[in-house]
PyMOL Python script that loads the backbone (N, CA, C, O; Angstrom):
from pymol import cmd

cmd.read_pdbstr("""\
ATOM      1  N   UNK A   1     224.227  52.403   4.820  1.00  0.00           N
ATOM      2  CA  UNK A   1     225.254  53.303   5.289  1.00  0.00           C
ATOM      3  C   UNK A   1     226.596  52.781   4.799  1.00  0.00           C
ATOM      4  O   UNK A   1     226.887  51.589   4.901  1.00  0.00           O
ATOM      5  N   UNK A   2     227.391  53.670   4.276  1.00  0.00           N
ATOM      6  CA  UNK A   2     228.686  53.294   3.722  1.00  0.00           C
ATOM      7  C   UNK A   2     229.649  52.895   4.842  1.00  0.00           C
ATOM      8  O   UNK A   2     229.479  53.282   5.998  1.00  0.00           O
ATOM      9  N   UNK A   3     230.649  52.120   4.473  1.00  0.00           N
ATOM     10  CA  UNK A   3     231.654  51.684   5.440  1.00  0.00           C
ATOM     11  C   UNK A   3     232.292  52.866   6.160  1.00  0.00           C
ATOM     12  O   UNK A   3     232.578  52.789   7.355  1.00  0.00           O
ATOM     13  N   UNK A   4     232.513  53.955   5.439  1.00  0.00           N
ATOM     14  CA  UNK A   4     233.180  55.106   6.035  1.00  0.00           C
ATOM     15  C   UNK A   4     232.371  55.674   7.188  1.00  0.00           C
ATOM     16  O   UNK A   4     232.926  56.011   8.234  1.00  0.00           O
ATOM     17  N   UNK A   5     231.055  55.780   6.999  1.00  0.00           N
ATOM     18  CA  UNK A   5     230.203  56.326   8.053  1.00  0.00           C
ATOM     19  C   UNK A   5     230.127  55.376   9.241  1.00  0.00           C
ATOM     20  O   UNK A   5     230.151  55.810  10.393  1.00  0.00           O
ATOM     21  N   UNK A   6     230.037  54.092   8.961  1.00  0.00           N
ATOM     22  CA  UNK A   6     229.993  53.116  10.050  1.00  0.00           C
ATOM     23  C   UNK A   6     231.310  53.110  10.818  1.00  0.00           C
ATOM     24  O   UNK A   6     231.322  53.008  12.045  1.00  0.00           O
ATOM     25  N   UNK A   7     232.404  53.219  10.096  1.00  0.00           N
ATOM     26  CA  UNK A   7     233.716  53.271  10.739  1.00  0.00           C
ATOM     27  C   UNK A   7     233.826  54.529  11.605  1.00  0.00           C
ATOM     28  O   UNK A   7     234.353  54.474  12.716  1.00  0.00           O
ATOM     29  N   UNK A   8     233.335  55.645  11.102  1.00  0.00           N
ATOM     30  CA  UNK A   8     233.379  56.890  11.863  1.00  0.00           C
ATOM     31  C   UNK A   8     232.569  56.774  13.152  1.00  0.00           C
ATOM     32  O   UNK A   8     233.005  57.236  14.206  1.00  0.00           O
ATOM     33  N   UNK A   9     231.397  56.162  13.066  1.00  0.00           N
ATOM     34  CA  UNK A   9     230.580  55.969  14.261  1.00  0.00           C
ATOM     35  C   UNK A   9     231.292  55.076  15.265  1.00  0.00           C
ATOM     36  O   UNK A   9     231.326  55.380  16.457  1.00  0.00           O
ATOM     37  N   UNK A  10     231.861  53.977  14.787  1.00  0.00           N
ATOM     38  CA  UNK A  10     232.583  53.080  15.690  1.00  0.00           C
ATOM     39  C   UNK A  10     233.766  53.803  16.335  1.00  0.00           C
ATOM     40  O   UNK A  10     234.008  53.652  17.532  1.00  0.00           O
ATOM     41  N   UNK A  11     234.495  54.579  15.552  1.00  0.00           N
ATOM     42  CA  UNK A  11     235.636  55.327  16.089  1.00  0.00           C
ATOM     43  C   UNK A  11     235.180  56.309  17.170  1.00  0.00           C
ATOM     44  O   UNK A  11     235.842  56.464  18.196  1.00  0.00           O
ATOM     45  N   UNK A  12     234.059  56.963  16.934  1.00  0.00           N
ATOM     46  CA  UNK A  12     233.517  57.904  17.910  1.00  0.00           C
ATOM     47  C   UNK A  12     233.169  57.173  19.208  1.00  0.00           C
ATOM     48  O   UNK A  12     233.480  57.650  20.299  1.00  0.00           O
ATOM     49  N   UNK A  13     232.528  56.025  19.081  1.00  0.00           N
ATOM     50  CA  UNK A  13     232.159  55.249  20.262  1.00  0.00           C
ATOM     51  C   UNK A  13     233.394  54.727  20.991  1.00  0.00           C
ATOM     52  O   UNK A  13     233.424  54.718  22.221  1.00  0.00           O
ATOM     53  N   UNK A  14     234.408  54.293  20.253  1.00  0.00           N
ATOM     54  CA  UNK A  14     235.643  53.829  20.887  1.00  0.00           C
ATOM     55  C   UNK A  14     236.353  54.987  21.589  1.00  0.00           C
ATOM     56  O   UNK A  14     237.007  54.783  22.612  1.00  0.00           O
ATOM     57  N   UNK A  15     236.230  56.193  21.051  1.00  0.00           N
ATOM     58  CA  UNK A  15     236.777  57.367  21.712  1.00  0.00           C
ATOM     59  C   UNK A  15     236.108  57.594  23.057  1.00  0.00           C
ATOM     60  O   UNK A  15     236.770  57.878  24.056  1.00  0.00           O
ATOM     61  N   UNK A  16     234.790  57.465  23.070  1.00  0.00           N
ATOM     62  CA  UNK A  16     234.060  57.595  24.330  1.00  0.00           C
ATOM     63  C   UNK A  16     234.475  56.507  25.310  1.00  0.00           C
ATOM     64  O   UNK A  16     234.647  56.758  26.503  1.00  0.00           O
ATOM     65  N   UNK A  17     234.631  55.305  24.792  1.00  0.00           N
ATOM     66  CA  UNK A  17     235.026  54.182  25.631  1.00  0.00           C
ATOM     67  C   UNK A  17     236.389  54.454  26.261  1.00  0.00           C
ATOM     68  O   UNK A  17     236.598  54.176  27.442  1.00  0.00           O
ATOM     69  N   UNK A  18     237.311  54.995  25.473  1.00  0.00           N
ATOM     70  CA  UNK A  18     238.642  55.318  25.965  1.00  0.00           C
ATOM     71  C   UNK A  18     238.636  56.430  27.002  1.00  0.00           C
ATOM     72  O   UNK A  18     239.528  56.502  27.846  1.00  0.00           O
ATOM     73  N   UNK A  19     237.642  57.285  26.941  1.00  0.00           N
ATOM     74  CA  UNK A  19     237.521  58.375  27.906  1.00  0.00           C
ATOM     75  C   UNK A  19     236.756  57.950  29.154  1.00  0.00           C
ATOM     76  O   UNK A  19     236.507  58.764  30.044  1.00  0.00           O
ATOM     77  N   UNK A  20     236.386  56.677  29.217  1.00  0.00           N
ATOM     78  CA  UNK A  20     235.657  56.176  30.373  1.00  0.00           C
ATOM     79  C   UNK A  20     234.183  56.536  30.360  1.00  0.00           C
ATOM     80  O   UNK A  20     233.539  56.533  31.409  1.00  0.00           O
ATOM     81  N   UNK A  21     233.646  56.839  29.213  1.00  0.00           N
ATOM     82  CA  UNK A  21     232.251  57.237  29.095  1.00  0.00           C
ATOM     83  C   UNK A  21     231.418  56.187  28.364  1.00  0.00           C
ATOM     84  O   UNK A  21     230.546  56.528  27.565  1.00  0.00           O
ATOM     85  N   UNK A  22     231.682  54.931  28.633  1.00  0.00           N
ATOM     86  CA  UNK A  22     230.943  53.852  27.973  1.00  0.00           C
ATOM     87  C   UNK A  22     229.470  53.904  28.330  1.00  0.00           C
ATOM     88  O   UNK A  22     228.626  53.475  27.543  1.00  0.00           O
ATOM     89  N   UNK A  23     229.151  54.421  29.502  1.00  0.00           N
ATOM     90  CA  UNK A  23     227.753  54.471  29.923  1.00  0.00           C
ATOM     91  C   UNK A  23     226.918  55.392  29.031  1.00  0.00           C
ATOM     92  O   UNK A  23     225.691  55.291  29.010  1.00  0.00           O
ATOM     93  N   UNK A  24     227.573  56.275  28.307  1.00  0.00           N
ATOM     94  CA  UNK A  24     226.858  57.184  27.409  1.00  0.00           C
ATOM     95  C   UNK A  24     226.542  56.540  26.064  1.00  0.00           C
ATOM     96  O   UNK A  24     225.825  57.124  25.251  1.00  0.00           O
ATOM     97  N   UNK A  25     227.067  55.349  25.824  1.00  0.00           N
ATOM     98  CA  UNK A  25     226.837  54.654  24.557  1.00  0.00           C
ATOM     99  C   UNK A  25     225.668  53.690  24.748  1.00  0.00           C
ATOM    100  O   UNK A  25     225.694  52.858  25.654  1.00  0.00           O
ATOM    101  N   UNK A  26     224.669  53.796  23.920  1.00  0.00           N
ATOM    102  CA  UNK A  26     223.504  52.918  24.015  1.00  0.00           C
ATOM    103  C   UNK A  26     223.784  51.611  23.283  1.00  0.00           C
ATOM    104  O   UNK A  26     224.284  51.597  22.158  1.00  0.00           O
ATOM    105  N   UNK A  27     223.449  50.523  23.949  1.00  0.00           N
ATOM    106  CA  UNK A  27     223.614  49.200  23.339  1.00  0.00           C
ATOM    107  C   UNK A  27     222.815  49.096  22.045  1.00  0.00           C
ATOM    108  O   UNK A  27     223.259  48.477  21.079  1.00  0.00           O
ATOM    109  N   UNK A  28     221.646  49.699  22.036  1.00  0.00           N
ATOM    110  CA  UNK A  28     220.793  49.644  20.852  1.00  0.00           C
ATOM    111  C   UNK A  28     221.462  50.304  19.649  1.00  0.00           C
ATOM    112  O   UNK A  28     221.322  49.831  18.521  1.00  0.00           O
ATOM    113  N   UNK A  29     222.190  51.396  19.889  1.00  0.00           N
ATOM    114  CA  UNK A  29     222.880  52.081  18.794  1.00  0.00           C
ATOM    115  C   UNK A  29     223.983  51.199  18.208  1.00  0.00           C
ATOM    116  O   UNK A  29     224.154  51.127  16.991  1.00  0.00           O
ATOM    117  N   UNK A  30     224.721  50.534  19.085  1.00  0.00           N
ATOM    118  CA  UNK A  30     225.770  49.626  18.622  1.00  0.00           C
ATOM    119  C   UNK A  30     225.126  48.436  17.904  1.00  0.00           C
ATOM    120  O   UNK A  30     225.656  47.949  16.905  1.00  0.00           O
ATOM    121  N   UNK A  31     223.994  47.978  18.411  1.00  0.00           N
ATOM    122  CA  UNK A  31     223.265  46.883  17.762  1.00  0.00           C
ATOM    123  C   UNK A  31     222.837  47.232  16.345  1.00  0.00           C
ATOM    124  O   UNK A  31     222.871  46.387  15.452  1.00  0.00           O
ATOM    125  N   UNK A  32     222.433  48.487  16.145  1.00  0.00           N
ATOM    126  CA  UNK A  32     222.047  48.936  14.800  1.00  0.00           C
ATOM    127  C   UNK A  32     223.238  48.890  13.853  1.00  0.00           C
ATOM    128  O   UNK A  32     223.110  48.489  12.696  1.00  0.00           O
ATOM    129  N   UNK A  33     224.391  49.302  14.352  1.00  0.00           N
ATOM    130  CA  UNK A  33     225.600  49.266  13.524  1.00  0.00           C
ATOM    131  C   UNK A  33     225.926  47.820  13.159  1.00  0.00           C
ATOM    132  O   UNK A  33     226.269  47.527  12.014  1.00  0.00           O
ATOM    133  N   UNK A  34     225.821  46.929  14.123  1.00  0.00           N
ATOM    134  CA  UNK A  34     226.100  45.511  13.872  1.00  0.00           C
ATOM    135  C   UNK A  34     225.139  44.968  12.823  1.00  0.00           C
ATOM    136  O   UNK A  34     225.556  44.253  11.912  1.00  0.00           O
ATOM    137  N   UNK A  35     223.863  45.298  12.943  1.00  0.00           N
ATOM    138  CA  UNK A  35     222.871  44.828  11.974  1.00  0.00           C
ATOM    139  C   UNK A  35     223.188  45.333  10.567  1.00  0.00           C
ATOM    140  O   UNK A  35     223.082  44.584   9.596  1.00  0.00           O
ATOM    141  N   UNK A  36     223.572  46.594  10.461  1.00  0.00           N
ATOM    142  CA  UNK A  36     223.914  47.162   9.149  1.00  0.00           C
ATOM    143  C   UNK A  36     225.155  46.490   8.566  1.00  0.00           C
ATOM    144  O   UNK A  36     225.219  46.217   7.367  1.00  0.00           O
ATOM    145  N   UNK A  37     226.132  46.230   9.422  1.00  0.00           N
ATOM    146  CA  UNK A  37     227.347  45.558   8.949  1.00  0.00           C
ATOM    147  C   UNK A  37     227.059  44.127   8.505  1.00  0.00           C
ATOM    148  O   UNK A  37     227.594  43.664   7.498  1.00  0.00           O
ATOM    149  N   UNK A  38     226.216  43.434   9.258  1.00  0.00           N
ATOM    150  CA  UNK A  38     225.872  42.061   8.877  1.00  0.00           C
ATOM    151  C   UNK A  38     225.135  42.034   7.546  1.00  0.00           C
ATOM    152  O   UNK A  38     225.382  41.162   6.714  1.00  0.00           O
ATOM    153  N   UNK A  39     224.220  42.996   7.343  1.00  0.00           N
ATOM    154  CA  UNK A  39     223.495  43.061   6.068  1.00  0.00           C
ATOM    155  C   UNK A  39     224.458  43.372   4.927  1.00  0.00           C
ATOM    156  O   UNK A  39     224.396  42.759   3.861  1.00  0.00           O
ATOM    157  N   UNK A  40     225.347  44.334   5.167  1.00  0.00           N
ATOM    158  CA  UNK A  40     226.312  44.720   4.131  1.00  0.00           C
ATOM    159  C   UNK A  40     227.215  43.540   3.769  1.00  0.00           C
ATOM    160  O   UNK A  40     227.522  43.316   2.599  1.00  0.00           O
ATOM    161  N   UNK A  41     227.636  42.788   4.795  1.00  0.00           N
ATOM    162  CA  UNK A  41     228.494  41.627   4.547  1.00  0.00           C
ATOM    163  C   UNK A  41     227.751  40.565   3.742  1.00  0.00           C
ATOM    164  O   UNK A  41     228.316  39.967   2.827  1.00  0.00           O
ATOM    165  N   UNK A  42     226.489  40.332   4.081  1.00  0.00           N
ATOM    166  CA  UNK A  42     225.685  39.351   3.344  1.00  0.00           C
ATOM    167  C   UNK A  42     225.499  39.790   1.891  1.00  0.00           C
ATOM    168  O   UNK A  42     225.572  38.968   0.977  1.00  0.00           O
ATOM    169  N   UNK A  43     225.259  41.086   1.680  1.00  0.00           N
ATOM    170  CA  UNK A  43     225.119  41.610   0.315  1.00  0.00           C
ATOM    171  C   UNK A  43     226.410  41.432  -0.485  1.00  0.00           C
ATOM    172  O   UNK A  43     226.374  41.081  -1.665  1.00  0.00           O
ATOM    173  N   UNK A  44     227.540  41.673   0.160  1.00  0.00           N
ATOM    174  CA  UNK A  44     228.830  41.505  -0.509  1.00  0.00           C
ATOM    175  C   UNK A  44     229.080  40.038  -0.866  1.00  0.00           C
ATOM    176  O   UNK A  44     229.579  39.735  -1.950  1.00  0.00           O
ATOM    177  N   UNK A  45     228.732  39.136   0.045  1.00  0.00           N
ATOM    178  CA  UNK A  45     228.916  37.705  -0.226  1.00  0.00           C
ATOM    179  C   UNK A  45     228.046  37.265  -1.396  1.00  0.00           C
ATOM    180  O   UNK A  45     228.482  36.477  -2.236  1.00  0.00           O
ATOM    181  N   UNK A  46     226.828  37.766  -1.453  1.00  0.00           N
ATOM    182  CA  UNK A  46     225.931  37.441  -2.569  1.00  0.00           C
ATOM    183  C   UNK A  46     226.469  38.011  -3.877  1.00  0.00           C
ATOM    184  O   UNK A  46     226.432  37.348  -4.913  1.00  0.00           O
ATOM    185  N   UNK A  47     226.963  39.230  -3.824  1.00  0.00           N
ATOM    186  CA  UNK A  47     227.538  39.850  -5.018  1.00  0.00           C
ATOM    187  C   UNK A  47     228.770  39.071  -5.499  1.00  0.00           C
ATOM    188  O   UNK A  47     228.996  38.937  -6.701  1.00  0.00           O
ATOM    189  N   UNK A  48     229.555  38.565  -4.554  1.00  0.00           N
ATOM    190  CA  UNK A  48     230.740  37.774  -4.916  1.00  0.00           C
ATOM    191  C   UNK A  48     230.347  36.502  -5.652  1.00  0.00           C
ATOM    192  O   UNK A  48     231.059  36.053  -6.550  1.00  0.00           O
ATOM    193  N   UNK A  49     229.222  35.928  -5.274  1.00  0.00           N
ATOM    194  CA  UNK A  49     228.746  34.731  -5.973  1.00  0.00           C
ATOM    195  C   UNK A  49     228.259  35.066  -7.382  1.00  0.00           C
ATOM    196  O   UNK A  49     228.455  34.294  -8.321  1.00  0.00           O
ATOM    197  N   UNK A  50     227.627  36.218  -7.510  1.00  0.00           N
ATOM    198  CA  UNK A  50     227.072  36.619  -8.803  1.00  0.00           C
ATOM    199  C   UNK A  50     228.138  37.147  -9.761  1.00  0.00           C
ATOM    200  O   UNK A  50     228.002  37.022 -10.978  1.00  0.00           O
ATOM    201  N   UNK A  51     229.193  37.736  -9.210  1.00  0.00           N
ATOM    202  CA  UNK A  51     230.226  38.356 -10.033  1.00  0.00           C
ATOM    203  C   UNK A  51     231.606  37.828  -9.637  1.00  0.00           C
ATOM    204  O   UNK A  51     232.382  38.529  -8.987  1.00  0.00           O
ATOM    205  N   UNK A  52     231.902  36.610 -10.027  1.00  0.00           N
ATOM    206  CA  UNK A  52     233.187  36.028  -9.619  1.00  0.00           C
ATOM    207  C   UNK A  52     234.403  36.783 -10.157  1.00  0.00           C
ATOM    208  O   UNK A  52     235.489  36.685  -9.586  1.00  0.00           O
ATOM    209  N   UNK A  53     234.236  37.533 -11.246  1.00  0.00           N
ATOM    210  CA  UNK A  53     235.361  38.293 -11.794  1.00  0.00           C
ATOM    211  C   UNK A  53     235.792  39.438 -10.865  1.00  0.00           C
ATOM    212  O   UNK A  53     236.888  39.978 -11.016  1.00  0.00           O
ATOM    213  N   UNK A  54     234.938  39.805  -9.912  1.00  0.00           N
ATOM    214  CA  UNK A  54     235.277  40.841  -8.940  1.00  0.00           C
ATOM    215  C   UNK A  54     235.641  40.229  -7.590  1.00  0.00           C
ATOM    216  O   UNK A  54     235.607  40.905  -6.562  1.00  0.00           O
ATOM    217  N   UNK A  55     235.982  38.968  -7.603  1.00  0.00           N
ATOM    218  CA  UNK A  55     236.212  38.206  -6.386  1.00  0.00           C
ATOM    219  C   UNK A  55     237.221  38.792  -5.427  1.00  0.00           C
ATOM    220  O   UNK A  55     236.963  38.869  -4.226  1.00  0.00           O
ATOM    221  N   UNK A  56     238.375  39.209  -5.940  1.00  0.00           N
ATOM    222  CA  UNK A  56     239.431  39.714  -5.058  1.00  0.00           C
ATOM    223  C   UNK A  56     239.003  40.991  -4.336  1.00  0.00           C
ATOM    224  O   UNK A  56     239.187  41.123  -3.126  1.00  0.00           O
ATOM    225  N   UNK A  57     238.435  41.918  -5.086  1.00  0.00           N
ATOM    226  CA  UNK A  57     238.001  43.196  -4.488  1.00  0.00           C
ATOM    227  C   UNK A  57     236.879  42.957  -3.485  1.00  0.00           C
ATOM    228  O   UNK A  57     236.882  43.546  -2.404  1.00  0.00           O
ATOM    229  N   UNK A  58     235.930  42.110  -3.827  1.00  0.00           N
ATOM    230  CA  UNK A  58     234.830  41.827  -2.911  1.00  0.00           C
ATOM    231  C   UNK A  58     235.321  41.078  -1.677  1.00  0.00           C
ATOM    232  O   UNK A  58     234.797  41.275  -0.581  1.00  0.00           O
ATOM    233  N   UNK A  59     236.312  40.230  -1.846  1.00  0.00           N
ATOM    234  CA  UNK A  59     236.891  39.513  -0.706  1.00  0.00           C
ATOM    235  C   UNK A  59     237.530  40.508   0.265  1.00  0.00           C
ATOM    236  O   UNK A  59     237.447  40.329   1.480  1.00  0.00           O
ATOM    237  N   UNK A  60     238.163  41.551  -0.265  1.00  0.00           N
ATOM    238  CA  UNK A  60     238.754  42.583   0.589  1.00  0.00           C
ATOM    239  C   UNK A  60     237.670  43.334   1.360  1.00  0.00           C
ATOM    240  O   UNK A  60     237.836  43.644   2.540  1.00  0.00           O
ATOM    241  N   UNK A  61     236.564  43.623   0.685  1.00  0.00           N
ATOM    242  CA  UNK A  61     235.466  44.322   1.346  1.00  0.00           C
ATOM    243  C   UNK A  61     234.832  43.445   2.424  1.00  0.00           C
ATOM    244  O   UNK A  61     234.473  43.927   3.499  1.00  0.00           O
ATOM    245  N   UNK A  62     234.698  42.158   2.127  1.00  0.00           N
ATOM    246  CA  UNK A  62     234.137  41.232   3.111  1.00  0.00           C
ATOM    247  C   UNK A  62     235.064  41.141   4.330  1.00  0.00           C
ATOM    248  O   UNK A  62     234.603  41.108   5.471  1.00  0.00           O
ATOM    249  N   UNK A  63     236.359  41.101   4.074  1.00  0.00           N
ATOM    250  CA  UNK A  63     237.335  41.068   5.167  1.00  0.00           C
ATOM    251  C   UNK A  63     237.242  42.334   6.021  1.00  0.00           C
ATOM    252  O   UNK A  63     237.336  42.268   7.247  1.00  0.00           O
ATOM    253  N   UNK A  64     237.056  43.479   5.374  1.00  0.00           N
ATOM    254  CA  UNK A  64     236.902  44.733   6.113  1.00  0.00           C
ATOM    255  C   UNK A  64     235.625  44.716   6.943  1.00  0.00           C
ATOM    256  O   UNK A  64     235.615  45.175   8.085  1.00  0.00           O
ATOM    257  N   UNK A  65     234.546  44.184   6.367  1.00  0.00           N
ATOM    258  CA  UNK A  65     233.284  44.084   7.108  1.00  0.00           C
ATOM    259  C   UNK A  65     233.443  43.166   8.314  1.00  0.00           C
ATOM    260  O   UNK A  65     232.918  43.455   9.389  1.00  0.00           O
ATOM    261  N   UNK A  66     234.161  42.069   8.141  1.00  0.00           N
ATOM    262  CA  UNK A  66     234.402  41.147   9.256  1.00  0.00           C
ATOM    263  C   UNK A  66     235.184  41.832  10.374  1.00  0.00           C
ATOM    264  O   UNK A  66     234.879  41.650  11.553  1.00  0.00           O
ATOM    265  N   UNK A  67     236.182  42.613  10.005  1.00  0.00           N
ATOM    266  CA  UNK A  67     236.982  43.329  11.008  1.00  0.00           C
ATOM    267  C   UNK A  67     236.120  44.350  11.754  1.00  0.00           C
ATOM    268  O   UNK A  67     236.225  44.490  12.972  1.00  0.00           O
ATOM    269  N   UNK A  68     235.278  45.051  11.022  1.00  0.00           N
ATOM    270  CA  UNK A  68     234.396  46.026  11.656  1.00  0.00           C
ATOM    271  C   UNK A  68     233.375  45.345  12.556  1.00  0.00           C
ATOM    272  O   UNK A  68     233.046  45.860  13.624  1.00  0.00           O
ATOM    273  N   UNK A  69     232.877  44.199  12.133  1.00  0.00           N
ATOM    274  CA  UNK A  69     231.942  43.444  12.972  1.00  0.00           C
ATOM    275  C   UNK A  69     232.604  43.000  14.270  1.00  0.00           C
ATOM    276  O   UNK A  69     231.993  43.053  15.338  1.00  0.00           O
ATOM    277  N   UNK A  70     233.849  42.565  14.174  1.00  0.00           N
ATOM    278  CA  UNK A  70     234.583  42.158  15.370  1.00  0.00           C
ATOM    279  C   UNK A  70     234.716  43.333  16.330  1.00  0.00           C
ATOM    280  O   UNK A  70     234.496  43.185  17.533  1.00  0.00           O
ATOM    281  N   UNK A  71     235.074  44.496  15.801  1.00  0.00           N
ATOM    282  CA  UNK A  71     235.201  45.696  16.639  1.00  0.00           C
ATOM    283  C   UNK A  71     233.862  46.078  17.262  1.00  0.00           C
ATOM    284  O   UNK A  71     233.793  46.407  18.446  1.00  0.00           O
ATOM    285  N   UNK A  72     232.798  46.032  16.459  1.00  0.00           N
ATOM    286  CA  UNK A  72     231.480  46.427  16.955  1.00  0.00           C
ATOM    287  C   UNK A  72     230.989  45.466  18.038  1.00  0.00           C
ATOM    288  O   UNK A  72     230.403  45.897  19.031  1.00  0.00           O
ATOM    289  N   UNK A  73     231.224  44.184  17.852  1.00  0.00           N
ATOM    290  CA  UNK A  73     230.808  43.207  18.870  1.00  0.00           C
ATOM    291  C   UNK A  73     231.614  43.385  20.155  1.00  0.00           C
ATOM    292  O   UNK A  73     231.074  43.246  21.253  1.00  0.00           O
ATOM    293  N   UNK A  74     232.895  43.690  20.020  1.00  0.00           N
ATOM    294  CA  UNK A  74     233.727  43.969  21.191  1.00  0.00           C
ATOM    295  C   UNK A  74     233.172  45.189  21.929  1.00  0.00           C
ATOM    296  O   UNK A  74     233.045  45.179  23.153  1.00  0.00           O
ATOM    297  N   UNK A  75     232.846  46.232  21.176  1.00  0.00           N
ATOM    298  CA  UNK A  75     232.301  47.451  21.764  1.00  0.00           C
ATOM    299  C   UNK A  75     230.990  47.154  22.489  1.00  0.00           C
ATOM    300  O   UNK A  75     230.783  47.612  23.613  1.00  0.00           O
ATOM    301  N   UNK A  76     230.119  46.399  21.858  1.00  0.00           N
ATOM    302  CA  UNK A  76     228.842  46.055  22.478  1.00  0.00           C
ATOM    303  C   UNK A  76     229.065  45.311  23.785  1.00  0.00           C
ATOM    304  O   UNK A  76     228.394  45.583  24.780  1.00  0.00           O
ATOM    305  N   UNK A  77     229.997  44.379  23.785  1.00  0.00           N
ATOM    306  CA  UNK A  77     230.311  43.637  25.001  1.00  0.00           C
ATOM    307  C   UNK A  77     230.807  44.576  26.098  1.00  0.00           C
ATOM    308  O   UNK A  77     230.396  44.454  27.252  1.00  0.00           O
ATOM    309  N   UNK A  78     231.691  45.514  25.744  1.00  0.00           N
ATOM    310  CA  UNK A  78     232.225  46.459  26.715  1.00  0.00           C
ATOM    311  C   UNK A  78     231.118  47.364  27.266  1.00  0.00           C
ATOM    312  O   UNK A  78     231.069  47.633  28.466  1.00  0.00           O
ATOM    313  N   UNK A  79     230.241  47.826  26.388  1.00  0.00           N
ATOM    314  CA  UNK A  79     229.156  48.713  26.809  1.00  0.00           C
ATOM    315  C   UNK A  79     228.226  47.976  27.772  1.00  0.00           C
ATOM    316  O   UNK A  79     227.772  48.548  28.763  1.00  0.00           O
ATOM    317  N   UNK A  80     227.949  46.731  27.482  1.00  0.00           N
ATOM    318  CA  UNK A  80     227.041  45.966  28.329  1.00  0.00           C
ATOM    319  C   UNK A  80     227.668  45.594  29.664  1.00  0.00           C
ATOM    320  O   UNK A  80     226.950  45.436  30.651  1.00  0.00           O
ATOM    321  N   UNK A  81     228.991  45.451  29.720  1.00  0.00           N
ATOM    322  CA  UNK A  81     229.635  45.060  30.969  1.00  0.00           C
ATOM    323  C   UNK A  81     230.087  46.249  31.806  1.00  0.00           C
ATOM    324  O   UNK A  81     230.455  46.074  32.968  1.00  0.00           O
ATOM    325  N   UNK A  82     230.069  47.448  31.245  1.00  0.00           N
ATOM    326  CA  UNK A  82     230.515  48.636  31.979  1.00  0.00           C
ATOM    327  C   UNK A  82     229.469  49.118  32.976  1.00  0.00           C
ATOM    328  O   UNK A  82     229.719  50.078  33.706  1.00  0.00           O
ATOM    329  N   UNK A  83     228.329  48.489  33.024  1.00  0.00           N
ATOM    330  CA  UNK A  83     227.304  48.892  33.978  1.00  0.00           C
ATOM    331  C   UNK A  83     226.053  49.347  33.263  1.00  0.00           C
ATOM    332  O   UNK A  83     225.950  49.258  32.040  1.00  0.00           O
ATOM    333  N   UNK A  84     225.097  49.838  34.047  1.00  0.00           N
ATOM    334  CA  UNK A  84     223.820  50.254  33.465  1.00  0.00           C
ATOM    335  C   UNK A  84     224.006  51.424  32.507  1.00  0.00           C
ATOM    336  O   UNK A  84     224.883  52.270  32.677  1.00  0.00           O
ATOM    337  N   UNK A  85     223.166  51.437  31.519  1.00  0.00           N
ATOM    338  CA  UNK A  85     223.226  52.531  30.548  1.00  0.00           C
ATOM    339  C   UNK A  85     222.661  53.795  31.172  1.00  0.00           C
ATOM    340  O   UNK A  85     221.921  53.746  32.154  1.00  0.00           O
ATOM    341  N   UNK A  86     223.020  54.918  30.589  1.00  0.00           N
ATOM    342  CA  UNK A  86     222.606  56.204  31.136  1.00  0.00           C
ATOM    343  C   UNK A  86     221.116  56.474  30.902  1.00  0.00           C
ATOM    344  O   UNK A  86     220.506  57.260  31.627  1.00  0.00           O
ATOM    345  N   UNK A  87     220.542  55.836  29.909  1.00  0.00           N
ATOM    346  CA  UNK A  87     219.146  56.117  29.631  1.00  0.00           C
ATOM    347  C   UNK A  87     218.229  55.161  30.382  1.00  0.00           C
ATOM    348  O   UNK A  87     218.623  54.066  30.785  1.00  0.00           O
ATOM    349  N   UNK A  88     217.018  55.608  30.549  1.00  0.00           N
ATOM    350  CA  UNK A  88     216.017  54.831  31.285  1.00  0.00           C
ATOM    351  C   UNK A  88     215.445  53.711  30.457  1.00  0.00           C
ATOM    352  O   UNK A  88     215.919  53.446  29.352  1.00  0.00           O
ATOM    353  N   UNK A  89     214.416  53.042  30.982  1.00  0.00           N
ATOM    354  CA  UNK A  89     213.835  51.889  30.297  1.00  0.00           C
ATOM    355  C   UNK A  89     213.182  52.218  28.968  1.00  0.00           C
ATOM    356  O   UNK A  89     213.043  51.344  28.112  1.00  0.00           O
ATOM    357  N   UNK A  90     212.777  53.477  28.785  1.00  0.00           N
ATOM    358  CA  UNK A  90     212.146  53.844  27.520  1.00  0.00           C
ATOM    359  C   UNK A  90     213.151  54.352  26.498  1.00  0.00           C
ATOM    360  O   UNK A  90     212.762  54.793  25.417  1.00  0.00           O
ATOM    361  N   UNK A  91     214.450  54.294  26.828  1.00  0.00           N
ATOM    362  CA  UNK A  91     215.489  54.698  25.883  1.00  0.00           C
ATOM    363  C   UNK A  91     215.825  56.169  25.923  1.00  0.00           C
ATOM    364  O   UNK A  91     216.569  56.659  25.074  1.00  0.00           O
ATOM    365  N   UNK A  92     215.276  56.898  26.919  1.00  0.00           N
ATOM    366  CA  UNK A  92     215.536  58.328  27.026  1.00  0.00           C
ATOM    367  C   UNK A  92     216.133  58.633  28.387  1.00  0.00           C
ATOM    368  O   UNK A  92     215.964  57.872  29.339  1.00  0.00           O
ATOM    369  N   UNK A  93     216.832  59.750  28.468  1.00  0.00           N
ATOM    370  CA  UNK A  93     217.430  60.175  29.743  1.00  0.00           C
ATOM    371  C   UNK A  93     216.385  60.609  30.736  1.00  0.00           C
ATOM    372  O   UNK A  93     216.720  60.995  31.856  1.00  0.00           O
TER     373      UNK A  93
END
""", "prot")
cmd.dss("prot")
cmd.show_as("cartoon", "prot")
cmd.util.cbc("prot")
cmd.orient("prot")
């Protein structure tokens, strides 16, 4: 998933959080975003090693991934501390 789509998802979730609807956000969904960001960051770091001539641009992308990871982890923490999730034990309402 491209950074733009992940950013859009995070923005949507932060919008819900701002509206006091954190309980509607599933921890598992935020976890998936975190996993995708971590994979993307690892891929970028590997690419930076393989292509040092693109170092500056890749460093910017890695920095953006780090910022998004920080936001996603903050969101996950907020979702987990806001109380029980809206869905049941099987992940459905």
